N, C-alpha and C positions, 0 to 999 in steps of 0.2 A: 306033413301038413301042420300048419300052426292051429291051437286051439282058438276056438272061436266063443266070444260072450256077448251077451245082450246091455246094452245102456239101459240102465233104468230111468234115463231122463228121455231120451228120444224113442227107445226100444228099438233102435237099430243094431243089427249084429255086425260086429266087427272083429278083428283079430284082436286077441289078449295083449299084445304089445302095445297097441295102440289105445287102452283103455286105460283108465286108473282105478285101483281097486279103494274101497271104503268097507272099513270094519267099524263094529260099536265096541267102544271101551266100556268102563264100568259108569261114566257120567255123559261121554260125548262120542260125537262120530271121528273116527280117527281116518286120516287119509294115508293108505299103505302104498308108499311108492315102491317097496321094493316086493310086495304081493306074498310077503311072508308071514304076517300075522294071523294067529291061530284063530279059527272060527269061521263063522259064516261071513261072507264077504259080498259087497255088491258092487258092480262095475259102472263106470261113467267116462263117457268121453271127456277128455281134458279140455272143454268149452264151456264156457261161461252160461251160455244158453240152456246147453244140457242139465249143467248143475243147476241153475235155477228152476228148472222145471220138475227136477228130482225133488228139490226141496218144497216148491209149492205144490205137488201134489202129494207129498210125504212117501214118495216111493222108496227112499233108504229106510224108512220104517217099517213099510211091509217087507221089503226085501230081507232085512237083517232082522225081522220079526222081534221089533223092540217098539217100547213106548217113546214118549218124546225124550231126546237127548239134545244136548248142546250143538247146533249147527256149525258154530264159529269157526272150526278148522277148514269145515268144507267152504263156509263162504268166504275164508280167505283166500281159497285156493281159486275160487271163482274170481274175486277181485285181483288177484295177483296173474289171473289168464287174461282178464280184459286188458289191464294195463300193459301188458305185454303185447298183445294186439294190436293196441292202439298205439304202442312204440314202432311196431313191426310197420304200421301201416303209414304213420310218419316218415319213417326210413325210406320205405318205397316211394311216397310222392315226393321226397328229397331228390332220390335217385333219377326219377322221371324228369323232374324240373332241371337237373343238370345236364341230361342227355340232349 
C-alpha cells in the first residue's frame, strides 16, 4: 500500500508519489523533489492552482511551523507548471487540428 499525504493547497488526499514536498530552509521555502531533506515537510500537488492557494492561505507557513519565508522557489515551480500546462494544451490543440 502506498503512503497517502494531504495537499496543503487543496486539502485533498493523494498518494505520496503524486505530490511534491516543500521544506523550510534557513531563509526560504525549498522544493524537495527527492523528498529527502531533513525536517518537517508539507506536500502539494504539482499544480499551479494548489500552489497559489497554499501561498495565499499561508498554508506552508502553518504546516512547516515557520514565520514568513521567501516563497520565490515555490512560486517559480507554479510558473513552470503553468507554462508546461499551456504548452501541453497547445500541442494537444495542434494534434486535434491535424486529425
